[in-house]
Backbone as a ProteinNet text record, in pm:
[ID]
protein_1_A
[PRIMARY]
XXXXXXXXXXXXXXXXXXXXXXXXXXXXXXXXXXXXXXXXXXXXXXXXXXXXXXXXXXXXXXXXXXXXXXXXXXXXXXXXXXXXXXXXXXXXXXXXXXXXXXXXXXXXXXXXXXXXXXXXXXXXXXXXXXXXXXXXXXXXXXXXXXXXXXXXXXXXXXXXXXXXXXXXXXXXXXXXXXXXXXXXXXXXXXXXXXXXXXXXXXXXXXXXXXXXXXXXXXXXXXXXXXXXXXXXXXXXXXXXXXXXXXXXXXXXXX
[TERTIARY]
-1441.6	-1536.3	-1517.5	-1577.2	-1580.3	-1601.5	-1525	-1538.7	-1568.5	-1686.9	-1739.2	-1661.1	-1612.6	-1533.4	-1604.2	-1564.7	-1640.7	-1549.3	-1586.1	-1537.6	-1629.2	-1572.5	-1634.9	-1673.1	-1787.8	-1788.3	-1761	-1707.2	-1675.9	-1769.2	-1822.2	-1872.2	-1824	-1913.5	-1842.8	-1772.7	-1803.4	-1720	-1608.2	-1560.5	-1434.5	-1363.6	-1439.1	-1370.6	-1321.3	-1421	-1353.3	-1246.8	-1200.5	-1091.9	-975.3	-999.3	-867.4	-854.4	-945.1	-908.6	-829.7	-846.5	-792.2	-696.9	-624.8	-480.7	-388.2	-269.2	-156	-29.1	58	200.7	253.5	384.3	373	554.3	579.8	686.2	737.8	872	930.1	1023.7	1075.3	1127.7	1269.3	1358.3	1528.6	1579.8	1693	1744.4	1840.1	1853.5	1907.2	1833.2	1906.3	1826.8	1900	1810.4	1674.1	1560.8	1466.7	1375.4	1352.4	1377	1373.9	1291.9	1221.8	1141.9	1185	1160.6	1192.4	1065.7	1018	917.8	949.5	873.4	920.2	860.7	942.2	889.8	775.6	692.5	565	509.8	502.2	406.1	305.5	173	43.7	-15.8	-75	-168.3	-290.5	-395.1	-535.2	-501	-615.6	-625.4	-672	-612.9	-638.9	-795.3	-852.6	-1000	-1076.4	-1027	-1081	-1104.8	-1243.8	-1273.5	-1391.1	-1438	-1512.9	-1467	-1479.7	-1388.7	-1422.9	-1553.3	-1599.2	-1554	-1549.9	-1501.7	-1348.8	-1266.5	-1131.6	-1121.5	-1169.7	-1126.3	-1130	-1261.7	-1263.6	-1152.4	-1134.7	-1028.8	-906.1	-850.7	-744.5	-721.8	-820.4	-853.6	-796.2	-851.8	-833.3	-660.8	-607.4	-462.5	-398.6	-454.8	-359.1	-371	-496.1	-548.2	-453.4	-384.9	-309.4	-150.5	-138.5	-3.4	63.4	-28.2	40.2	42.1	159.3	185	176.9	116.4	126.1	227.7	267.5	399.2	368	367.4	315.4	197.4	200.2	78	38.9	92.3	90.7	119	104.4	83	218.7	268.9	408.8	392.4	392.8	402.2	548.5	614.3	695.9	697.4	622.1	600.1	542	550.2	464.3	300.6	216.9	64.9	-11.4	36.9	-37.3	-144	-84.4	-190.6	-292.9	-209	-354.3	-418.2	-383.8	-508.2	-589.5	-535.6	-633.7	-745.6	-692.5	-773.6	-891	-844.1	-947	-1027.4	-999.9	-1101.6	-1180.9	-1138.2	-1233.4	-1321.9	-1262.6	-1373.5	-1463.8	-1432.6	-1502.3	-1511.5	-1394.5	-1419	-1269.4	-1255.8	-1132.6	-1173.2	-1120	-1117	-1148.9	-1265.7	-1313.8	-1233.4	-1158.3	-1042.3	-1101.5	-1226.8	-1271.5	-1306.1	-1358.5	-1396.2	-1284.4	-1164.7	-1047.8	-934.4	-983.3	-895	-767.6	-750.6	-603.6	-584.8	-503.6	-415.1	-285.6	-260.2	-91.1	-14.6	103.7	199.2	249.4	281	376	492	583.7	724.1	800.8	758	834.2	785.6	674.6	634.4	712.6	717	725.8	903.1	954.2	1114.7	1138.4	1055.7	1079	1065.9	942.1	932.6	1027.4	1075	1179.1	1303.9	1351.7	1468	1434.5	1310	1297.4	1308.8	1275.6	1272.5	1408.1	1513.1	1645	1653.8	1619.3	1649	1805.5	1849.9	1958.5	2002.9	2102.7	2115.4	2077.6	2036.7	2020.3	1881.1	1793.9	1634.3	1561.2	1459.6	1339.5	1229.6	1148	1057.3	903.4	827.7	689.1	607.5	526.4	446.5	313.9	216.1	74.8	-6.5	-11.8	-96.8	-25	21.1	110.5	59.3	-69.5	-146.9	-51.5	12.9	82.6	233	282.4	388.7	495.3	412.3	471.7	573.8	563.8	670.6	737.6	664.8	753.7	860.4	845.9	939.5	1064.6	1048.3	1207.9	1251.5	1171.1	1246.3	1298.7	1395.4	1459.2	1373.3	1344.8	1231.6	1277.7	1395	1417.3	1399.6	1386.1	1362.2	1213.3	1133.7	1027.1	886	814.3	682.8	576.3	463.2	389	264	176.6	17.3	-81.9	-149.3	-264.2	-383.4	-514.8	-642.3	-696.2	-643.5	-688.1	-649.5	-694.7	-640.8	-569.5	-637	-555.6	-438.1	-425.7	-302.7	-225.1	-261.3	-160.7	-109.8	-177.3	-111	-6.2	-20.8	63.1	217	175.4	324.7	359.9	291.5	371.4	453.5	402.4	452.4	570.1	567.9	706.5	784.2	786.7	870.8	858.2	751.7	740.8	702.7	712.9	634	524.9	414.9	294.8	222.7	116.2	13.3	-91.4	-199.1	-340.9	-438.4	-458.3	-539	-570.5	-694.6	-739.1	-619.6	-546.2	-438.5	-478.4	-602.1	-633.6	-727.7	-710.9	-763.1	-637.8	-557.3	-424.1	-360.2	-327.6	-272.5	-117.1	-132.7	9.1	111.9	210.3	329.5	458	583.1	717	774.8	858.7	851	936.7	897.2	958.7	1037.3	1161	1252.8	1232.6	1166	1100.7	978.6	859.8	736.9	725.6	687.3	662.6	503.8	436.8	308.9	239.4	152.8	35	-93.8	-152	-294	-387.7	-520.5	-612.2	-669.4	-736.9	-770.7	-905.7	-987	-1145.6	-1172.4	-1299	-1327.9	-1257.5	-1134.5	-1030.4	-965.4	-978.1	-900.8	-762.9	-681.5	-557.9	-503.4	-592.2	-574.2	-559.1	-653	-668	-561.3	-521	-409.4	-252.6	-253.4	-122.7	-110	-191.9	-207.1	-175	-251	-210.4	-41.5	-14.1	111.6	215.1	179.6	274.7	288.5	192.3	236	314.5	349.6	424.6	555.8	591.7	757.9	826.3	940.1	1084.8	1061	1105.9	1144.9	1206	1335.3	1423.3	1386.8	1285.7	1226.8	1188.6	1170.8	1093.3	981.4	865	747.6	749.5	738.7	717.3	563	497.3	344.7	332.4	264.1	211.4	68.3	32.9	-73.7	-144.3	-290.6	-342.3	-287.6	-285.1	-219.6	-270.1	-389.2	-466.9	-379.6	-305.2	-262.4	-115.9	-77.5	33.1	61.9	170.9	162.6	111	36.1	-35.2	43.1	26.7	87.2	-31	-18	-116.3	-63.4	72.5	104.4	172.6	84.2	112.1	262.8	343.9	467.2	574.9	557.5	643	677.7	840.1	860.5	823.5	764.3	711.7	777.7	810.7	862.7	783.9	740	648.1	735.9	695.3	746.1	678.7	727.3	636.9	493.7	395.5	297.4	327.4	270.2	294.2	164.3	136	0.7	-27.7	-175.4	-205.4	-124	-76.8	32.8	-45.6	-169.8	-253.1	-327	-290.2	-391.3	-536	-621.6	-771.3	-837	-748	-819.1	-749	-803.5	-715.6	-674.4	-624.4	-584.2	-440.7	-398.8	-260.4	-215.8	-96.5	-44.1	79.4	132.4	244.7	308.1	433.4	497.5	525.7	495.4	537	638.8	752.5	834.7	847.9	802.6	790.1	907.5	940.1	1010.2	977.7	970	939	1034.9	979	1045.4	1149	1099.1	1215.6	1307.4	1299.9	1391.1	1532.9	1609.4	1740.2	1828.6
301.8	291.5	210.8	117.7	-1.3	59.8	21.6	91.9	-66.7	-33.3	-129.4	-136.5	-227.5	-257.9	-327.2	-325	-355.1	-401.8	-530.4	-572.3	-549.9	-524.2	-469.6	-562.6	-639.9	-744.8	-682.6	-762.2	-751.5	-827.1	-771.9	-830.8	-975.7	-1062.9	-1173.5	-1152.3	-1060.9	-1056.1	-996.9	-911.5	-878.2	-1014.6	-1075.3	-1200.1	-1272.6	-1301.3	-1386	-1329.1	-1206.4	-1149.6	-1206.1	-1154.6	-1174.8	-1338.3	-1400.7	-1567.1	-1649.2	-1532.6	-1580.6	-1510.9	-1460	-1370.9	-1462.7	-1447.6	-1543	-1472.8	-1570.7	-1498.3	-1465.1	-1362.4	-1289.6	-1348.3	-1330.7	-1373.5	-1281.9	-1275	-1149.4	-1254.7	-1173	-1247.8	-1217.5	-1310.1	-1285.5	-1256.2	-1189.5	-1157.4	-1284.8	-1292.2	-1419.7	-1525.6	-1610.6	-1723.8	-1839.6	-1959.3	-1969.3	-1861.4	-1869.8	-1815.7	-1846.2	-1753.4	-1800.5	-1682.7	-1755.1	-1629.7	-1650.6	-1578.8	-1556.4	-1491.7	-1584.1	-1549.6	-1440	-1318.8	-1227.5	-1231.9	-1229.4	-1258.5	-1160.4	-1219.7	-1152.3	-1048.1	-1101.2	-1033.8	-1110	-1042	-1098.8	-994.2	-1062.8	-990.1	-1057.6	-988.5	-1045.7	-1123.9	-1247.9	-1336.2	-1289.4	-1343.2	-1296.9	-1280.5	-1180.9	-1157.9	-1079.8	-1029.9	-970.5	-837	-801.9	-674.5	-589.2	-652.7	-555.2	-426.4	-310.2	-184.9	-169.9	-166.6	-110.8	-248.3	-367.2	-476.3	-506	-451.7	-443.9	-320.3	-207.9	-95	-127.4	-182.6	-230.1	-340.5	-428.1	-519.4	-443	-365.7	-293.1	-182.5	-180.9	-92.7	-203.5	-324.2	-435.4	-445.2	-478.5	-470.1	-369.8	-238.3	-140.3	-148.7	-196.2	-176.4	-308.2	-394.3	-486.8	-482.7	-358.2	-326.4	-311.4	-342.2	-404.3	-262.5	-255.2	-119.2	-163.4	-82.5	-137.5	-100.1	-235.9	-161.5	-226.6	-146.4	-167.8	-249.4	-378.4	-469	-553.6	-565.4	-622.2	-539.8	-630.4	-576.5	-631.5	-545.3	-594.6	-546.5	-663.1	-656.1	-672.5	-616.5	-665.4	-784.1	-855.9	-993.3	-1105.2	-1202.2	-1317.7	-1301.6	-1239.3	-1214.1	-1344.5	-1483.3	-1574	-1594.9	-1624.2	-1629.5	-1519.4	-1408.5	-1273.8	-1257.5	-1326.9	-1301.7	-1411.4	-1521.5	-1635.2	-1600.4	-1547.6	-1495.8	-1429.2	-1322.4	-1225.8	-1304.3	-1377.7	-1474.7	-1533.9	-1597.3	-1723.7	-1651.1	-1499.4	-1449.1	-1349.9	-1323.7	-1228.4	-1085.9	-1033.4	-918	-842.4	-721.8	-662.7	-572.9	-530.2	-449.7	-297.5	-278.5	-121.8	-23.9	68.2	171	239.9	284.3	416.1	338.5	241.4	180.8	133.1	47	36.6	156	268.6	380	363.8	282.7	237.2	323.9	425.7	531.6	504.8	431.8	411.3	522.3	502.2	596.4	653.1	764.3	817.5	812.4	768.9	755.4	847.2	957.6	1067.1	1116	1089.7	1088.3	973.2	852.6	723	776.1	794.7	834.4	913	1030.3	1138.1	1073.8	1000.6	959.2	857.4	759.9	664.9	731.7	839.9	934.2	1004.1	1040.8	1107.1	996	870.7	763.4	718.2	755.8	736.5	579.8	491.9	315	301.6	276.4	206.6	27.2	-11.1	-160.6	-247.5	-182.5	-261.3	-263.1	-152.7	-149.5	-244.2	-257.3	-330.1	-244	-280.5	-214.8	-271.4	-156.1	-184.6	-102.8	-156.6	-69.2	-114.5	-50.1	-90.5	-85.2	-31.7	-0.5	-31.7	-138.4	-167.9	-153.2	-190.7	-169.5	-267.5	-208.4	-323.4	-290.6	-222.5	-211.8	-26.7	38.7	176.7	208.1	187.3	227.2	121.2	-15.1	-156.1	-172.5	-131.7	-172.5	-97.4	-3.3	87.9	52.2	-46.3	-77.7	-211	-254.6	-371.4	-507.5	-561.7	-678.3	-769	-801.8	-904	-864.4	-699.5	-653.3	-591.9	-608.9	-517.4	-615.8	-560	-658.8	-562.1	-644.5	-546.2	-615.9	-508.6	-505.9	-449.8	-570.7	-519.1	-583.2	-504.8	-568.3	-632.9	-617.5	-664.5	-797.8	-915.2	-1033.3	-1037.9	-942.4	-974.7	-876.1	-757.6	-697.7	-760.5	-849.5	-932.5	-1062.3	-1098.2	-1187.6	-1111.8	-989.8	-924.3	-902.8	-860.6	-859.8	-960	-1080.3	-1221.7	-1257.2	-1234.5	-1250.6	-1161.1	-1041.4	-950.2	-986.1	-1089.9	-1107.2	-1034.6	-1004.1	-931.7	-1010.3	-992.2	-1043.5	-970.3	-1039.3	-969.3	-1043.2	-940.8	-1007.4	-943.1	-1060.4	-989.9	-972.5	-836.4	-802.1	-644.9	-603	-468	-424.3	-337.3	-285.5	-245	-170.2	-116.8	-217.9	-376.7	-464.4	-533.7	-495.5	-618.5	-564	-673.5	-665.4	-573.4	-485.3	-418.4	-517.3	-506.1	-589.1	-509	-586.2	-520.4	-514	-403.9	-289.1	-286.2	-194.9	-153	-33.3	-56.1	86.5	178.8	156	247.4	198.5	309.6	262.6	391.6	326.6	430.4	346.4	472.6	439.9	538.2	535.6	605.9	577.1	612.3	539.8	599.6	539.6	592.1	746.5	831.2	948.6	972.8	930.5	947.7	944	1014.1	1002.4	987.7	1091.2	1050.9	933.8	837.1	713.6	736.7	839.2	838.7	873.3	924.9	967.5	811.2	752.1	628.5	525.9	528.1	438	478	624.4	707.9	659.3	641.8	613.7	509.3	400.2	256.3	221.8	295.5	254.7	326.8	447.5	477.8	409.1	303.5	220.2	85.5	88.4	-2.6	37.1	136.7	216.2	201.6	138.3	122.3	289.5	243.7	384	503	477.1	561.6	550.4	484.1	475.3	592.1	588.2	677.7	660.2	754.1	686.9	825.4	762.9	867.9	820.4	942.4	923.8	1022.5	963.6	1062.9	1088.7	1215.8	1275.8	1387.7	1401.3	1527.2	1670.3	1732	1888.2	1936.1	1917.3	1994	1968.4	1854.8	1805.5	1874.3	1958.8	1993.8	2114.5	2108.2	2179.4	2160.4	2048.3	1987.9	1879.7	1886.7	1771.8	1653.9	1598.7	1485	1354.7	1335.7	1258.6	1312.1	1276.8	1326.3	1251.2	1345.4	1295.2	1271.8	1318.9	1298	1463.2	1448	1563	1569.8	1666.6	1648.3	1750.6	1689.5	1748.8	1741.3	1846.4	1839.4	1895.4	1810.4	1860.3	1995	2035.3	2106.8	2034.8	2116.4	2072.5	2011.1	1914	1833.5	1839.3	1900.9	1917	1836.5	1785.9	1700.3	1573.9	1497.7	1375.6	1248.9	1252.8	1106.6	1121.4	1033.9	1032.4	1020.8	1075.3	1074.5	1107	1208.4	1297.7	1434.1	1521.2	1628.4	1690.7	1554.3	1572.1	1624	1722.7	1764.2	1703.5	1670.2	1614.3	1656.1	1632.9	1659.4	1503.2	1525.3	1404.3	1440.5	1361.2	1371.6	1283	1323.9	1237.8	1290.1	1189.9	1182.1	1091.7	1143.2	1051	1124.6	1025.4	1054.3	1161.2	1265.6	1398.1	1339.2	1218	1170.7	1054	1029.9	948.8	990.3	867.3	869.6	907.8
1561.9	1485.2	1384.2	1333.2	1232.3	1083.7	968.3	856.2	782.9	681.3	598.8	468.3	441.8	322.6	220.4	72.5	-2.1	-113.2	-204.9	-309.3	-426.3	-546.5	-656.1	-752.7	-776.4	-866.9	-983.1	-1065.8	-1245.1	-1310.2	-1443	-1540	-1584.2	-1624.6	-1679	-1777.9	-1892.5	-1993.8	-1966.2	-1864.3	-1821.6	-1760.8	-1655.4	-1593.2	-1741.3	-1831.6	-1930	-2021.2	-2028.1	-2091	-1988.2	-1898.8	-1779.9	-1799.8	-1775	-1773.5	-1883.4	-2019.9	-2104	-2175.2	-2083.6	-2129.8	-2117.8	-2192.5	-2247	-2227.8	-2226.8	-2188.5	-2332.7	-2330.3	-2443.2	-2438.5	-2590.1	-2657.7	-2743.2	-2742.2	-2833.9	-2952.1	-3046.6	-3167.7	-3140.7	-3132.7	-3114.6	-3277.6	-3272.5	-3388.6	-3442.4	-3587.8	-3605	-3699.8	-3742.9	-3785.6	-3750.7	-3712.9	-3734.5	-3648.1	-3637.6	-3629.5	-3488.4	-3379.3	-3212	-3153.7	-3061.3	-2959.4	-2817	-2748.4	-2612.9	-2515.5	-2419.3	-2335.4	-2228.8	-2233.2	-2171.1	-2042.7	-1929.1	-1785.7	-1724.3	-1664	-1590.6	-1671.5	-1805.1	-1902.5	-1955.4	-1998.7	-2007.7	-2133.8	-2216.1	-2323.4	-2328.3	-2365.7	-2410.8	-2526.3	-2550	-2631.3	-2774.7	-2844.9	-3012.7	-3005.2	-3094.2	-3098.1	-3007.5	-2904.7	-2797.8	-2866.9	-2874.2	-2962.3	-2891.2	-2774.7	-2709.1	-2626.6	-2679.6	-2634.1	-2484.5	-2447.7	-2323.1	-2215	-2261.9	-2180.2	-2182.6	-2290.6	-2247.2	-2188	-2171.2	-2100.7	-1961.5	-1919.2	-1777.5	-1713.3	-1815.8	-1796.7	-1795.4	-1848.2	-1829.1	-1722.3	-1667.9	-1526.5	-1424.8	-1461	-1326.7	-1334	-1428.5	-1460.8	-1391.9	-1414.5	-1351.8	-1184.8	-1160.3	-1027	-954	-1031.8	-976.2	-1005.8	-1030.5	-1065.5	-1175.2	-1312.5	-1434.9	-1514.7	-1582	-1681.5	-1820.5	-1897.6	-2033	-2127.7	-2180.5	-2275.6	-2407.3	-2495.6	-2636.2	-2656.8	-2659.9	-2710.6	-2604.2	-2468.8	-2378.6	-2226.8	-2154.3	-1993.7	-1918.4	-1842.9	-1755.9	-1624.8	-1553.4	-1408.2	-1349.2	-1231.9	-1150.9	-1045.6	-1096.3	-1004.3	-1089.2	-1056.2	-1112.7	-1092.2	-1175.4	-1175.9	-1149.4	-1152.8	-1215.8	-1079.4	-976.3	-852.6	-844.5	-856.3	-835.9	-896.5	-1028.8	-1165.7	-1136	-1115.4	-1060.7	-969.9	-857.6	-748.5	-827	-925.9	-960	-1033.6	-1114.1	-1212.8	-1106	-1025.1	-942.8	-817.9	-797.1	-718.5	-774.8	-886.3	-977.1	-921.8	-832.5	-790.8	-783.8	-729	-709.6	-576.6	-504.9	-392.8	-445.5	-366.4	-421.7	-344.9	-421.4	-385.9	-310.5	-286	-231.9	-85.3	-47.6	63.8	118.2	53.3	98.8	133.6	81.2	80.8	22	-108	-144.9	-275.7	-228.2	-321.4	-309.8	-428.6	-437	-375.9	-323.5	-308.4	-400.8	-444.2	-556.4	-515.9	-615.8	-619.6	-559.6	-588.6	-533.6	-358	-348	-211.2	-143.5	-165.4	-113.9	-84.9	-187.1	-200.4	-63.9	-76.2	47	183	218.2	324.4	392.8	284.1	329.5	341	299	318.4	477.5	514.2	639.2	736.6	714.2	814.8	845.8	787.7	822.5	860.5	783.1	826	795.9	920.5	940.8	906.3	898.9	872.7	1000	1110.1	1213.6	1249.8	1208.3	1247.9	1173.6	1244.1	1226.1	1169.8	1086.5	1026.5	990.6	1018.8	996.1	896	801.4	704.6	711.5	792.6	861.2	726	609.6	524.8	377.3	363.7	264.3	122.6	94.3	-43.5	-136.2	-223.3	-326.1	-308.7	-204.9	-172.5	-236.4	-246	-272.4	-189.5	-64.5	54.3	51.5	91.3	113.8	36.1	-74.1	-178.9	-171.6	-97.2	-57.7	58	158.7	275.5	267.2	371.9	381.6	398.1	290.9	293.6	382	424.6	539.8	668.6	682.4	816.2	851.5	738.5	733.5	746.1	829.9	839.9	769.8	671.6	592.2	669.7	654.1	717.4	616.2	550.7	459.7	458.4	467.1	485.1	361.4	232.2	123.1	77.8	63.9	38.9	-121.2	-200.2	-326.8	-339.3	-277.5	-212.6	-149.8	-63	-4.8	-78.5	-181.1	-268.5	-340.2	-402.7	-448.9	-385.8	-267.6	-165.4	-170.8	-119.6	-118.6	-238.3	-349.6	-476.5	-525.3	-437	-442.4	-344.1	-270.9	-160.2	-6.7	10.5	122	242.4	361.1	442	498.2	488.3	510.2	610.1	691.3	760.6	701.3	658.5	627.9	752.1	728.5	896.2	873	949.3	973.2	1072.9	1051.7	1128.7	1269.6	1264.5	1369.8	1477.2	1429.7	1516.8	1542.8	1491.2	1510.4	1664.1	1738.2	1866.5	1872.2	1958	1944.7	1947.9	1860.9	1852.5	1830.7	1823.7	1796.8	1951.1	1971	1900.7	1783.8	1696.3	1568.1	1582.6	1525.1	1527.4	1400.7	1294.6	1213.6	1130.1	1173.1	1101.6	1006.4	849.4	760.7	682.5	681.8	677.6	556.8	483.7	428.9	465.8	584	611.5	547.8	554.5	495.4	550.5	462.1	513.2	559.7	488.4	498.2	668	695	800	924.7	911.4	1048.6	1035	972	992.8	1014.8	942.8	968.8	1089	1191.8	1320.1	1426	1413.7	1465.3	1433.1	1289.2	1234.9	1309.2	1308.3	1362.4	1491.6	1595.7	1758.2	1738	1679.9	1671.5	1647.9	1522.3	1516.7	1617.1	1683.8	1791.8	1879.6	1927.9	2055.6	2002	1870.6	1826.9	1828.6	1838	1789.1	1911.5	1879.7	1995.7	2079.7	2174.9	2274	2178.5	2118.9	2055.4	1898.3	1867.2	1724.5	1646	1527	1418.2	1358	1358.6	1297	1184.7	1045.4	937.1	871.2	846.2	799.2	693.3	593.7	498.3	531.1	565.9	625.1	520.7	508.5	496.4	523	428.8	468	588.9	637.9	707.4	863.8	868.4	1000.1	1017.8	919.5	904	1047.4	1124.1	1244.5	1366.5	1366.6	1493.2	1564.3	1698.5	1782.5	1794.3	1670.6	1684.5	1759.9	1804.1	1893.2	2004.2	2110.6	2253.4	2296	2343.8	2408.1	2271.3	2149.6	2050.7	1998	1920.8	1880.1	1754	1674.6	1527.2	1447.4	1318.6	1196.9	1100.9	1012.8	902.4	776.6	651.3	526.8	482.4	362.3	303.5	235.3	224.7	142.1	50.8	-3.3	-146.4	-209.6	-325.2	-386.6	-479.8	-498.1	-602.8	-652.3	-527.3	-542.6	-606	-547.9	-585.5	-678.8	-815.3	-903.1	-856.4	-938.1	-933.2	-785.6	-705.6	-609.2	-591.7	-544.1	-508	-391.2	-330	-166.2	-196.3	-88.7	-59.2	62.8	62.2	163.5	234.3	325.8	419.4	444.6	495.9	555	692.7	801.9	951.8	955.9	1046.3	1133	1268.8	1342.6	1458.1	1541.1	1703.8	1776.8	1899.6	2014	2126.7	2178.6	2257.8	2299.7	2417.4	2485	2590.6	2548.8	2411.4	2338.5	2373.6	2440.6	2450.8	2326.4
[MASK]
++++++++++++++++++++++++++++++++++++++++++++++++++++++++++++++++++++++++++++++++++++++++++++++++++++++++++++++++++++++++++++++++++++++++++++++++++++++++++++++++++++++++++++++++++++++++++++++++++++++++++++++++++++++++++++++++++++++++++++++++++++++++++++++

């Protein structure tokens, strides 16, 4: 089944605010008066007063990974190209249709722990988003796949190796020793993503997936041993979804 993906258009006044963002400096101690530019930090231009537009612009910044610090917004990558793309296109990915729900740090850390990634393992992250899982994986040995062009820009800015593609339409490649994934849940998409990923796993590889709690205890991959974590409740902001983490290896793996 194909899933239609949308981009959400932004009001012109919001685009204007984002286009006018400025770098941020902080005053240093001592005399004469000196300032230091804060890396990867942006602020709105002086005079921005439309509260509704500012609130919408702030949502855009959070959607591309920014965190509010006092009077400015801090990124963990250089946001220049990503913000330029938002301004030029006038859109950001619609999170509902793209099924983008960033992996919480506690869930990501547990998934990576269960993956047991060694120094010799090649890795795949099939729905990389903005790097919630990939950031914890070895960048030089990890292939990311992401459908959103904007998220791909973010991943590249963070130094990840990323392929812009619909994972389900990507030819089987690899094999990979470790696959760690947080697939989209709606309309059973997670099952299709899981099956496709399993075809890219090395014979003695290990696949770890964050899945809806309803999957717990089910043999969702034929020929694999399944180990499930306890149910993790209300982990994703803005949803009431409970999840489990599956760690799977082939039953006949040497």
